[in-house]
C-alpha positions, 0 to 999 in steps of 0.5 A: 306145583303138580307134584305138590304132595312131594313137597313141604313148606319150610314150616312143615320141613322145620317141624319134621326135621327138628331144625328151626325155620330161621336156621333153614333160611340161614342154610339156604343163604350160605348154600348149604341146603337150598329148598328144591323150589321157590314160588313166585312169592318167595315161599320155600319148598323142600322135597321129602328126600331132603330130609335125608340131607338135613339129617346128615347135616345134623349128624355131621354137626354132632360129631364136630364138623363145621358148617364149612366142612359139611358144605365141602362134603355136600359138593363132593362128586367122587365116591373115593372122596366121600369115603375118605371123608366119612372114614375121617369122621369115623375116626373122630367118632371113635375118639369121642367114644374113647373120651366118653368111656373115660368120662364114664369111668371117672363118674363111676369112681366119683359115685363109688366114693360119694356113696361111702358117705352113706355108711360113715361110722366115725366112732369105730375102726374097721378091718376091711379087705380091699382090692388093688386100686390104681393111683396117679401120684403128684410128683411133688412131696409136701410136708404133711402138716404145713401143705395147703391142700387147695394149692396142692390139689390144684397142682395135682389136677394140672399134672393129671391133665398133662398125663392124660387124666383129663377129668376130676377123679376122686382124690386123696393123699398118702403120708409116707412115715418112718418106723416112728409113725409120726406124721409131723416127720413125714412126707405127703404126696397127693393122688387121684384114683384112676382107671389104670396106672402103674402105681397102685394101692396094694390089695390087702387088709386095711384098718379104716377110720373116718374123720372130717377135716384137717384137725381130725385127721391127725387124731385119726392117725393116732387112733389107727396106730394105737389100735394096730399096736394094741391088737397085734397088727404089723403095719406098713409105713404108708397112711392113705387118706381118701377124700370121699366127700370132696370138692364136689360137695364140700366148700373147703378142706375142713368139710371133707370127709376122709377115710384113713387107711393103713395096710396091716398084717397079723391077727388081732389079740383081742376080738 
């Protein structure tokens, strides 16, 4: 080859492109990317310019095109056809960006939830101001004591997926009490914290108490109600329970660390 300096052996081309030698041979066999020259002894040689072609193949694979689709693209001659195909791939890239943006928001919410375990104080009740939190609720109500959490959460995640929330967002449950504030008489709906939703947990001041597992949350509820009454707070009728240490790190519901919250108004009588 007189212009040998412009050519690369298959091993050299593989090293520069990051594509395995075996894969390049396969691309040759299916007529996706053929070497520019083949010697009498069957050695494959690629031109430096073909590095652009292999990089385009890598790019199209990364955005989800099949090898057959990439092959069809490589055979297009019309500029309009090529533009139409690239615009179609651009839309796919946009959809992937939206997907990963949603995934990033889910990860941020999970990190925010898990970080709370670093500051858990199970011996005291705190009064904390919270901003509005978007929530997606299950469409089914359960009896607060008898519902099986694993089954309830499984149904909730299926509903989330159907509603377009395809990721495992941090979960919790809301207990809707009457004026007696008795948990046993109350209905429960499970929820997940999501980036956007019509339903929200209202902004405002909340009494908070941390508990672990099913048995403790009933005791925690009683402590919150007693504290609010003893300190002159008026309460809403909804008890929120965030699962801040959830299925990601706990094997079952009895190992969950939960933050119990009830919105209050008024001033404390005692400091």
